[in-house]
N, C-alpha and C positions, 0 to 999 in steps of 0.2 A: 355387846350385840349389833346394835345400830350403826357401831364405824364398821363391821365388819358385812351389813349388807350394804351398805352402800357402797363401801373398796369392792362388791362384788357385782353390783350394776354398773361402779366406773370400769370395769375390768369390760364387762357385757356391749358396756357402749363402745369402747375402744375396740375390742373385736370387731366386735358390724361394721366401725369406723375403716376398719382397717382391710379389711374382707371384701368390704364397697371397694375399696381403694385400688387392692389386688386387681380385684375383676377389672375396674374402669383400665387401668394400668396394666396388666396384660392383654389388652384389644391395644394399647395404642399404637407395638410396629404393625400390626397386621393392617389399621388404618392407615401409618404413612404408607407401606407400600400398596397399596390401593390407591393414594392421591399420585402418589409416583407411575402408574399404570396410566392414569385417565391423565397424567401429563403430558407423557409421549403422543396419547392419544389425540389431547388439544393442539398440543407443537403439531401435529400431521397437520391435524385440517387448519392450520392454519396458514401451513405453510404453499398448501394447494389450496386454500379460495382467496386470501392473497395472492397468487397469480393469475388467479382467476380478471379477464377483462368485463368482463359481464356484469359486475356485481349492479346491486339494488341498492336500498336506504337500507332492505332488510337482511342482509348477507355484511351490508359493512358497520351494524350495530350489532349485529350477531358477534363478528369478528371480533369488535371491540371488548364486548362483554367478553369472548371464552379468552383474551392478553389479562384482564382484572382479574379472572381464573386465576389463571395461570402465575401470577405474581403472587396470591394471593398463595398458590401450592404452593411454591418456593419459599416463600418466607417464611409456611409453616413448617417446611422439610430442615431448612435452613435453620430455627430453632428449635425443633427435636433436637438437630447433629449440634447445637453447640449448648445447649442444658441440660439433655438424656443424653446425649454420649458423653460431650466435652466436659460434662463439669456434675456426674452421676451423684446427685447426696450420696451418703454413707446411712447403707440400711438398715443400721444398730437406733438410728432415731425413729425410727415408725414407735420403737417398744420406749421411747426413753418417756414419754410425758405425751396425756392426751391433749396437751397445748398442742407439741407436737404432727403431732394424727392431725390435729383439725390444719394446723398451718399447712403441713405438705399436703391436701387437698387445693385447699387454694391456692395452692404459687403455681407456678410455671408450668408444671404437669398438664392440669387443671383449669388453665388457659389455652394451652394447645389444644387438650382435649373437643374445648367449645372452638376453636379457630379450623378446628376440622370436620366438625359438624355443621357448622355455616357452609364449611365448601363444600359437604356435599347437598348441600342444600340448593346452593349455589349449580350443580352439577347440573343437575333434578329438573332446578330451572330453566335451564339452559335445554338441556334436550328438549323439552316440554316444546318450547319455543321455536327451534329450528331443527327437531331432530336429533337420532343418536351423530354426535361431533364426529365418527368415523365417518361417515356419508363420504360420497365422490363431490364435487364440486360439481354445480348440476352443469348443463351438456352446454355448447360455445353459439351461442347463437350467429350464424353463418351472415343472414345478414345485418349485424350489428360488426360482425369482427374482419367483414369487406367493403365497410360506410370510407366512405372518406375522409382522411384528416386534413384541416387542413393548413397545406404546410407556413414556416414561420414567415413570416413577411425577414428577408435577407437584408440588412444593409449594405448599400454600394458603396464598398469605405472607399478611401485613398488607400494607400500602400501595398495593391497591391501589383506593383510591376513587379516588381521579379520571379515572385515563383509565378506571372503572369506569360513573361518573359521564357520559362522554366521549363513551362507547360505546352506551350508552342511549338519547343523544339522538340518534347519530345512527342507530339503529333508528327511533326512532320520527319520525310523519309530522310536521314540527312549520310546514310550511308549504307553499306552493304547488310550490314548486321538488323538495321532497322529495315527492313520490308519485310521483318515475321510481324504474324498476326498479336500487338502491345496491348495488352490492360493496364493500367493507368489508376491506382488507389488511391484517390485524395480521401484523408482520416482529420476529423476531426472536432472537438463539441460543436453543439448545435447553434448557427448564426455568426460560427464566424468567418463564411465568406465564402465556404466551396461551393455553394452552387452559381452563382456570379462565376468565379476566378475558371469555374469550366464552361459555362456561357461564353462566354467574355472569350477565350479558346476558340471554343468552337467555331465563332460569328469570324472569325474573323481567317482559321484555315480552312473553312465549308464557302462559307457565306461571301468572303469578301477577296480571297487565293481562289478557291475555286478548286481544290485540289483534290476533292473526295465526289465520287460516284452518286453515293445519297447517304445523307444521316438523318437518326432516330431519338428521337428523346420521349422517355416515359421517370415519370415522378412513382415509385415504387412506394411509395404510402401513400398513396390513394388510389392501389388499388387493393392491399392487405395492411392489417396491421402489424403482421410477424410472419412473414414467408416461408410456409411450409411447402408440402410436399402436394400440395394438387395446386399452390399458387405459381406455381414455377411455371406452366403450361399460359397461363391467365396475364402472366408478363411476356415472357415469348410473343401472346398473341396482343397484344397493345405494341410492343416492338414492331410487330409487321405494320398492323394499323397507320402509325405513325412515319411510316419511311417515304422517305421522299426524297427526292431530284433536288440539284441547285436551282432557285427560281431560275437562272437563263439556261437552265440546261433540257434537254431536249424534254420529247414529251415523256408522260410517268408509264413508264414497259412495266411495271414493278407491278402493278393495281392483274395481279392473275387471280383474285379470287379470292375471298376472306376462305382459310382455310380451317377446321375445324383444329380445338387444343387438343386431339388427341394426335395429331402427325402434321403439329407445327415445329415444332426441331427439325424434323425433314427437309418442309416447305421453304423455315426462313433459311437452312442450309444450297438450296439450289439457288434461291434467287439473288443468295450476296455470294455463293462463288466466284462470281468471275467479273468481279465487282471492287475498288477500292469503298469500306464504306466505314463512316464514322459513329458510333451507337454513343449516346452519354444515359445512360442510369444511376437518378439521383435518389439519396437518400433510401440509402441497401436499406435493414436491415428483414435477416437472417437465421437458419439455419446453417452453419458453416461448412456440415456434409455436402450443401447442399447447390451450390456453386460451379461444380464442376457439371453438373445438370442444362444449367444455362449454358457456360462456357461455350460444349460440344452443339449447338445451336450455330457456332459464327464461327466459318471454316477460317483456317489461316492459310490461303491464299497466295501468299510471298508478295502480294499487293501494298504494303505501309496500312496493312487497317488497323485499325483504333477502337478500341474502348475503355472510356473515362466511367472509372464505379464514383462516387462519393457516398460516404457513410459515415456516422460516428461509433461504430466497432472498430480498433486496433486487429485487433486478429483478423475479421472478417476481408479487410483492407491486404492485409498480409498474405490471408489465401486467395483474393482477388487476383492478385500485382503478378504481372507475366511481361516478363522479358524487361522488368521497369522496377527502381524500386518503389517506395508508397511514400506518397505527399503528405505532406501533415500538416497544417493552416500551426502558422502560431501569432499571437496576439501583433498584433498591428505598433507601430513603432511609436514613438512621443508626439512627433511631428504628424501624423497623419491623424490620430487620436485625435491629438485640437484641432487639426483641418477640421473631423469627421461631426463634433461634439459645436464647435460656432456654428459649424450651416448646419445644426438643428436647430440652434440657437441664434440667429442673425442679429438682435439686437442688441447684441455686446457693450457695444459705444456707450449707451444709455443702463448698463449695471458700476455695480458702486467699486470702488478704489479695490476693493480684495477679492475683484471676480477672478482675479489672475490663481489666488490658493480655495475659494472653490471649484475649479474644474482641475487642477490639478486632486481634489479630495472625490469627484464623481472619475476622474480616468482610472484614482489609484480601490476605488471601489466596483470600479468596472474588468479593471486589470484590463485594458486597453481591445477587450470584447467589443468589435464594434456593433453587434444585435444590443447587447446590452447599452456602450452608450446610444442607441440610438432613442430606447424602452424608459431611457431615467432622462433626456431629454425630454420626451413627449410626460413622464414625468413634470419635471419643472413649466415645463407648458396647461398643462391642467390644476395643477396644487395653483399658480397663479402666479402675481406679475412677475420676471424671470430680474426686474431690477432690482426688489423688494426681499432677493434673494441672500439673510446675508452667511459669514460661515456655519453656525449656528443651527440654524434650519438646512441647509446644505449636511450637514453631518448628519441631522435630527435625519431627512429623507435616504442619507445611504444604511442609514442602521435599521430602517423602518420599512424594509420590504420584503422580508418576508412575506405575510400573510399575502401580498400581490402571488409572491412568483406559486405560489404552496394552490391560491381557488384559481388564478387570474383573472385578475380583478385590475382594473385602472389601466396604465398604461403601461404593464407590462403582461400583456397577454403573446407578445408573440416569445419572450422571454420563457416567461409560465412552460407554454408549450412544451419549447425544446426541451427543459428541465424535467416535464413531467415525464412524457414520452420514452426520451432517454432510463429516467426512473425506476418507467414501470416496465422496461423489457432487460434488467436484467434479474435472478431470482432470488426470495426471498433472503435466505441468508446475510447474502451480498445488499442486500438493503438494510440490513439490520449494521452491519459491518460502516456502509456508508454513515451511519445515523448518529452510531457510535462517536463519529469526528466531529458529532458537533460538540464532544465536552472538552476540545481545545478553542487557545484563543485566539483572537486571527491572526494570520501572519508568521505562528506557529509552524515551527519545521517543523516535521513528525518523524522519528526512525522506523521503519517498515518491519524490524526485528525485533522491536520493545514491541509494538503495537502488536503483535501477533500474537506474544509472549501476554501481555496485557488482555487480550480475548480472550486465550485458554484461561488464566483466573478467571473470566469473567465469567467465562461458561456464554461466553457471546451468545451459540449456532448451536441446532439439533445434528447431532450426528446421528442421521439412519444408517450409511449403510458400514461395510467394513472396515474405513477406511478413516487415518487418527484424525485425533481434530485439528494438530495442523496445516495436515493434508490441504481439509476442507476451509481452512482461514488463508492458507495461500493463494485459493481457488481463489478464491471471491475479493483477497485484495488485488493478481490480476486479473480478475474483471471489474474491480474498478479504476488499475490501470487501461485496458482495454481502449474502454467506453468512456475515457478524456474529465472522469469525475475530479482528481485531483492531478497538480501543477507538481512534475518530477523535478528534485532539486538536486539533488546526487544522484549518479549513475555509476555504480562498481564499474569492476572492469568485466563481469560477467553477462555485463546488461542490464543485473537488476536494478528497478527503484532500491536506493539504499534510503533516501531519507526525503522529502513530499511536504510540499501544503495543500490548502481547500483552497480554491478559487473562490476569492468573497460571495460572490453571485454562488454560487450553489453553497458554499455554508449560512449562509443568507435562506437558502433553502430548506436545506437540514434543520438550521434549526426549528425555523416556523410548524418541518414535519414533525422534527420530535417536540418538539411542544404540545403539538392536539393530539397524540397519544402516550403525552408525559412521559415520552420516554427518558427522557435528561429534567434537571431542575436545576435553571442558577440561577448564583446569589450574588447577587454586584452590591458590594458595599463600600461605600464614600462614608468623608467627613462629615456629621452629621445628620447623615443616614445610616445608623449601626445597627439597626434591628429592625427583623422580617422572621415571620412564620409562614415557615411552610409545611405542609405536610402528607403523607404519601409518597416517600422519595424514594427510590429507587437507582440514582444517577445522580449525585451532582458534582457541583461546578461551582466554586467561590472561590469571586478573586474581591481583592480586599482591597483596598485603596486610601487608606484611612490608616493616619497616620498614630492615634489610640489603640485602645486595644479591645475593640468592636466584640457583641455578643449578634448571634442572628436568632434568637430568639429563649426566651426556657422552655416554651412549648413548638417546637420543632422537634418535627419523633426523628429520629437518628438512629435510633436500633436496628431499622430496613433498610440502612444506605446501605448498597453492595461498593458502591465503585467513587473515590471521593480524587478530582483530582483539585489542584490549589495554584492560582495564581497570585501574583503579588506581594502586597507588602506579610510576613510572616506575621503572625500573631500568639502566645498560650494562650489565649482564652480560647480564638478559635480551633487551636490544634489543641486541642483535650481529647483524644480517644480515646476515652471511659465508655463515651454514649456509644459509641459505635459498636456494636456487639454484632453486626453479620459482616463487619464491613472484609470484603477480596483484593483491594486494588486501594493503594493508595500511590496517585502521582503528588508529586514534588518536583519536579522539573525548572515550574515555573515560580517559583521562590526568589524574592529580589530579597530578603537578605534573613536567608534561613540560619538559627544557631544549634548547638547543641542539648540546648536549653530544648525545644522546640519537642524535643524526637524523646522527652523522657515518659509521655503517655503512649507511646506509639504501641508499646506489645502489651496495650488493653483489648487490643480487637484480636484476639488469639484466633480467630480463622483467616487471616489476611495470609493471602498467598503471591501476592506481589508489591514491590516496592521499591521506589524509586526515587531518587534521591539525587542524583545525575544533575550534573551543574552548579550545584552549592558548594564552594568554595569557606564557604564559612561554619563547614560541618566536618568537625576532627575527629570524632570517635561516634560511633556510637552506643547505645546503651545498653549495659552488660545484660536486664533481661531479654534482647532479642531472642533469645537462643531457647523460649519458652513459645518461641510461635513455631511449635512441630506443624502446621502446616504452612508453612513457607518455601516455593518455588522456586520464587526470582527475588534475586536483590540484589539492584545498581548503584551500586554508589565510586561511578564516572565522573573524571571531574570536581574530586571530593579532596580533603586533606586527608581521611580519613587512608593513614597508613600502614595500621598495623592489623588484623586481624583476628577475632582468636578460633582458636582449632577448633571449639564448641560451633564453634558459626557453623561449615566448612561439612559439621557432623550433621548439623539435620536434618530430619529420616527423611523428605520431602523434595529438599534441597533441589532443583534442578540444574538451574544455571543465575551465576558469583560472575561479578563482571564487576573493575576496580583496575587501581595499581597498587598493587597491596603484597607487606609480606607477612609472613603467616612460621610466628616462634617455635623454632625448631629443638626448642630446648626437649630432644621425644626421647624417653629410652629404647622405646619398643613398638616402632613402628608399628610393626604385623599387625599387634594386638587393638589397634583403630580404627578400622574397619573388617568388622568380624559378620559372619552371618550377613558379606551383603548388604551394609545396612548405608554405605553412598549411594544415594540418588544424582552424583552428580553428573549433569550431559556437558554443561557446557562451563569451561573453568578457565577465566581470559582476564589477565592481565596481574597473572602472581610474580613476584620479585625473587629471586633466588637471589641477592648481590647478601644478605645477613643472613638469611636462611637455605644453606644452598638442602643440605638433608630434606628438606620438603619436597625436593625433587624424588624423591622414593617411594614417594604415596603414588605417583599417579600408576603403576598396574595395580597397587590395589583399587581404587576408583575403579572397578569392572565395567561400568557404565559410558563413561566417558569418552566422548566424537567431538567432542574441540576442546582446543586449549590453545593461549598466550602464554607464556614465557615470556616475563625481561629479564632483564641487568641492564645497566647503568652507570657501572664501576666495575672497574678492574680491585680487586682485591685476591691478597697475597694467599688464598687456597681456591684460585681459579683455576689448577688442574684437576686437584680435586672434586668443584663442583662442575665441571665438563665431565670429568668420569664418569659421576655418580648421572648426571644426564643420559649419559651416552647407555647410558645399560637398563635407568627408564623407560627411555622409548623402545632399546631393542626387543625390551619384556613388550611396552605393548603392542609394537611391529607384529610381535608372536602370537601376541591374542586369537585364539579360536573367536572363529563367527560364531557357533553355535550360543543357542542362551540361554544363562542374560547375561553374556559377555558379550561387548559390540566392538565396532574396530574402529579404534581412533583416527575419522575421518579428514579431520582438521587440523591443522597443527601451523601454530606464527610462531617465529624462534624471535623475536626482539631486542638484539645487541646492541642498536645506535650505536653510535660510533665509535664506543668506548673497548670494544671488542669483535676479535676478527670472528671466523665461524670455517677455521682453517681447521678443529679438532670432528668439523661432521664427518672427514675424510675418513676415518676407522667407524662410521657407520656403515655397512654396508646386508643391510637384510632388506628386504623385499618391503613392501606397503600397502596398507586397505589405504594409502590414503588418498582421498581426490581435492583436496587443496591443498596449498604448501605456500607459505611465506617467509621468507629469509631475508633480517636484516639487519646488515655487520659489517665489518670490513673484509673484503677480497682481495688476499693477497694474488701473487702468479699460480701459488696452487690453488689458489680458492676455484681457478676456471675448467679447472677439469671436474670439477662440480661433484658432492657425495653420489659414490653409485647408489644409494639409497635412489637417490630423486631417475634416475638413467630405471631403476625397475622398480619405479613405481607405472604398472598398466596400465591402473586404475585415474591416475594423475590427468581432469577434465581442467584445473586451473595454475595457474603458477605467477608468480609475484616475487622475481628478487630483486633487493633493492641496497643498495650504497656505497663505496667508495672503492675504486680501481676493478669496478667488475665489469667490465669491454663489453658489447656486441659482440663480443664474436665467441659467446656462446650458447646462439643461435644453431650455430652448429654443431655447438655438442645435446642438445636437446630436440633437434629437427625430427626425429627416432620416434616422437613418443607416440602414440597413434591416437589415445584416445585426449588429447589436449587440446581446447577445448579454449583456454580465456588465459593470454603471457598478458605482462606488463613486467620492464624492464626500464628498475630507477637507478639512474646514477649523479648520487652527488657532483663529481669534479669532474671537472671533462674532461672526456675520453682521448688517448695520446696516440689512441691507434692510427695508424698508415692505412690506407689500400682499401678497397670494398665490400661490403656483405653480398653474397652470391648468394639467392637463395635458390636451390637447383631440385627440377624436373620430383616433385614425390613430397617433399619438406611437409609438415605436419600436416598432414593428408584430413584433419577434423579441425584444425584451428576455424578458429570463426571472431576473435577478439584480438587484436592486437595492437599494444600500447608501445612507446618510445617516449619517457622524460628524462629527456638528457642533456647535459649544454651544447654539447658536440654532436649533431649522426652524423656518423661516415656514407659514405655513397653506399646507396642498396637499389641490388637488380634482385629485377624479381625475372627467372625463367619460363617456360611454360611448363602446365602444371604443377608449378605449386603452387600451394596453397591456395588451393583449389574452392574451398569451403569460406574461405575471409570472405566475415559480413562489414567488419569496421577496423580500418587505419586509422591512430593518430597519433600524431608524431610535435608531442609538444618538446620543443628546441626553440635554443637562441642562433645556433648557426644549422643551417641544411647543404648538408657534400652534395645531392644530387639522388635524386628516384628514377628508374628505368622500370618498365614492362608491368604498367599500372594495370594496362587495358590482359593485361592474362591472368589477373584475380576476375574470373567472370562474375563472379557472384557477388561484388566489390556494393556494398548502398552508401559506405561515409566514408571521407575521409577527414578527417581533421588538420589543421596544421592555424598554429596562432595567429593572426593577422603582422602583430610588429616582427614575422617572417616574411623576409625582401629580396628581389637580389632577380639571376634569369634561373636558382632552378627553381626558384618557390613558383616561378610565368610558366616555366614549362612544367614542373606539376597541376599544374591549371592547367594547362595547353591537354594531359595527356589525360584529365578527370572528361572532358569536353568531348572528349572522342571515343570513350568508354561505351560500347554497346550497351549500360546499362546505366550511363548522367548518374555517378553515383552520386548525391551532394555535397559537395567539397563546403563546409564547412569555415568558417573563419573567423573566431571568437577574436571581439576586440581586447584589445594591449595583453596582459598577461592574465589570462582565464583560470587559474592556478591546477592546479592537478585534479580538482572536479569541475563543477557546476557549483559558485557562488548559493547563500542561502538565500540570497537580496538579488540574482539577477535572471532575467528573462529572456529566452530565443525569442526575437521582432523576426518580422521577415524582410527588415529591409537592415538592417545594421548585425543585425548574430547577439553578442550578448549585449544588452544595457543598460547599469547598474541605475533601477528606482529608487527613487527617494521616499525609502515604505516609512509609513508613521509610526510610531512608538507601539508595542504588544498590549494591546485593551482588553 
């Protein structure tokens, strides 16, 4: 009886315990929905208030609180997805035993409930301190907004002779076409010498040569932080007030009384109507759509009047520019940079023998930026005796200036003002993307598309409108380029930045910013210092230089890390991924000795969305358990030795982007059953070889979301005809794919047969396509010069790259009717044997913007009037130039590239034509053999074109 009573009591207790658990857990999904809703409101409040220029201490502190709450909410939501959804416990355990129920209540769900209650309390406290976080930011204080910003003290560097000469030529009236009003925009990062360049050129043509009737100079940043509609008239009033004739000219007949802001535009036009004027507007930052409100105040009176605008925004410079190309400031050449630094440190003869090494280190840290050099020299003068500066102290100074740049303390006030003002001029999403670049090591070359995919996987930005996250991130990246935050390293034929690196001063700045906001955690492990304990980590960067097998501390919390970037020596202990429960992004591109064994635990992080092991030749296979990563979206195995990829990886349900150079086993009995119910999510399939697995091409039509594909062939096989037939049938099916959802059209196709196979079989493909990008590489025979009909039928084609042997430039006449083609590149591996010349007739390539020839011998090219009227960039990479005529017919040409090793009368004649062009395009003569793209360690300098810098080892 007692035993029965005890059993009944235990059952009742168990029932009560399970009932309490059920009541709590029933509320869990609702609680998660609530905090997710709060997360959206918090993110909106952060975005609005972060862009408010009038933040006081209370607002900044409140925003910091919101960011902390946001991180806790993201942790809780991811923890819920990981524990409750991804690893749902078997409900049967609740009834297994009393001990199991107690363990369940004390388990991860109970901890999650407690975390949500804590978050609700934090939200309530934040509302009490600042009011509800959905409120709009306080109205701007106009008195504060209009306050005068001190202009950065720009250096007076040497090395401006060449751009100064170009600018003076643009200011003068040298031809009939130059009599039109010309707006010359000078863009570049602050402190590169834009203002001093404009000032020196104006002094020459106006005060010395007296070529203009009147002149005015204003600094826009002293009028408003960021020009909006109400500030345009105020700017025009300032321009009017500062109008002056030459010093030795007639009396000031321009002073007709101060006009009101309402009629200033018309008044200014009347005053300037019959005069040759020159206007200089420095440091312009404004909404791009407002420039026409300013320009309309200046009459185009056919008297060779000029307006000079300096800005840090490339997009604004493009909009302002009129009848002239944009002048982009470049770093100093090494000789001028040395001279500037030695002028700022005059007691060079008293310095130690290793002075040259210290100077080289300073110049590399400043990357020949004039203002940075001046500030660094000032820092050295303030820190101690210059002759006591050894190599170690110099390195310490170069690596420790971040806080000074952010806070504007010490000798870095000028550079700090430049960086902070440019940083605050972009939106919050762009700021966040910029801060994320601090997770990469110094001098590391970053690929644009890989970076954007990484941002997507990390959920870095907030999407408030109907645009996709990828569109918003591309816009953010464009902002980084336009504001000169980054240094382009490789430019595509379409003019997009393919690869870049971060300016070292900017990297120091954003690292200090990221550190102050706990945005990124950096752990550097050296020999003898092998343990470091850090908590509250969201994004983690580890650099290991210890040859041993170190760890980062047993108490370091890794379960909440979202992003991990690893560089240096691979380590079995450091690469034990079992503790990274919520990891989404894993970037191992910068490892030095990564092996297969280091990836054994990679699949312990079941939330992974992005994996890159690119460039690690020590990796030859992926762990079999990678097929368990059900959330994986991007897998990049390029430049590794992974040459076989299992079909199970291709079938991962969320995999959208796959990169490499691999075979896919083709022992497949029924290919049609592989992708049933549209389970393939692949958008990008780049680099699969069909040498030994020809049947795989039959999968392409079954991948209904496939938008970009690259097909490789590296050898000839006995089954070549079968491969070609299967490939033709698959491409035909892809071209015929309907545009209705969920099917997407194949937009980008690359067929790379190297020099082992010809492309004649493509002539049998006569289907029109929706391709916007096409790249073909292989052997071109005489028959191939007729080009596949599907190319000529591709009305949407915007980018075309034909590369191989025996191609021939006569292909231009075959494709000149492609109405929407904007980017064209022709690459020939063997000298062209064609005689005669290429004549581009009227009406050719009506939309073409960029044209590149990459050939050993370039025949003579003749441009007729009204041919290629939209062309902006012409690149002639060749060894022998056959001649070029008609450059002046390319009315919108902005740049012409010809390697400096191409000499002779043809090159001289081309230079003469460029000098007489009404747009005065940039004539770029890169030193030596620049390769087919800008190298990762080359910089464009003011004097010498491409100059190789001996950059230090990546750290």
